[in-house]
C-alpha positions in Angstrom: -93.6 -113.5 78.5 -92.1 -113.2 74.8 -89.7 -110.7 75.7 -87.8 -112.7 78.1 -87.9 -115.7 76.3 -85.7 -114.1 72.9 -83.7 -112.3 76.3 -82.8 -115.9 76.6 -81.4 -116.5 74.0 -79.6 -113.4 72.8 -77.7 -113.9 77.0 -76.3 -116.7 74.9 -74.6 -115.5 72.4 -71.2 -114.9 72.3 -69.5 -111.7 70.5 -66.4 -111.3 69.4 -64.2 -108.6 69.3 -62.6 -107.7 65.6 -59.5 -108.9 66.5 -60.9 -112.5 68.0 -62.6 -112.5 64.5 -59.3 -111.6 62.5 -57.3 -114.3 63.8 -60.3 -117.2 63.9 -60.4 -116.0 60.4 -56.7 -116.2 59.8 -56.7 -112.5 58.0 -55.9 -108.4 58.8 -58.4 -106.7 61.5 -58.5 -104.0 58.1 -59.9 -107.2 56.2 -62.8 -107.8 59.2 -63.7 -103.9 59.0 -64.6 -104.0 55.5 -66.3 -107.3 56.3 -68.7 -105.5 58.5 -68.7 -102.1 56.3 -70.0 -103.9 53.5 -72.9 -105.9 55.2 -70.9 -109.6 54.2 -70.3 -110.0 57.7 -73.1 -108.7 61.1 -72.0 -106.7 63.9 -73.0 -105.0 66.7 -71.9 -101.2 67.4 -70.5 -101.1 70.9 -69.9 -97.3 71.7 -66.4 -96.9 69.0 -65.9 -100.8 68.4 -67.5 -103.5 66.5 -69.0 -106.7 68.1 -69.6 -110.1 66.7 -71.7 -112.7 67.3 -69.9 -116.0 66.5 -72.5 -117.4 64.8 -72.0 -114.8 62.2 -68.4 -115.9 61.8 -69.1 -119.3 61.1 -72.1 -118.6 58.9 -70.2 -116.3 56.8 -67.2 -119.3 56.7 -69.5 -121.6 55.9 -71.0 -119.6 53.2 -67.1 -118.9 51.6 -66.7 -122.4 52.0 -69.5 -123.2 49.3 -68.7 -120.6 46.7 -65.3 -122.4 46.1 -66.3 -126.1 46.4 
């Protein structure tokens, strides 16, 4: 049952709203939308809004930090 194993991991993923991502990153919501639309930040479309996996935010920030170091 490989499908049930991946479903278990998916249920552990925490999704953030664009507003929550903006707060964590200390940027505007428009900046988050730009990152999502450019493909720099992974997001899932839910209806008319986006949800960003928390790990994607951490990965993006880790990558941005490494570029400046």
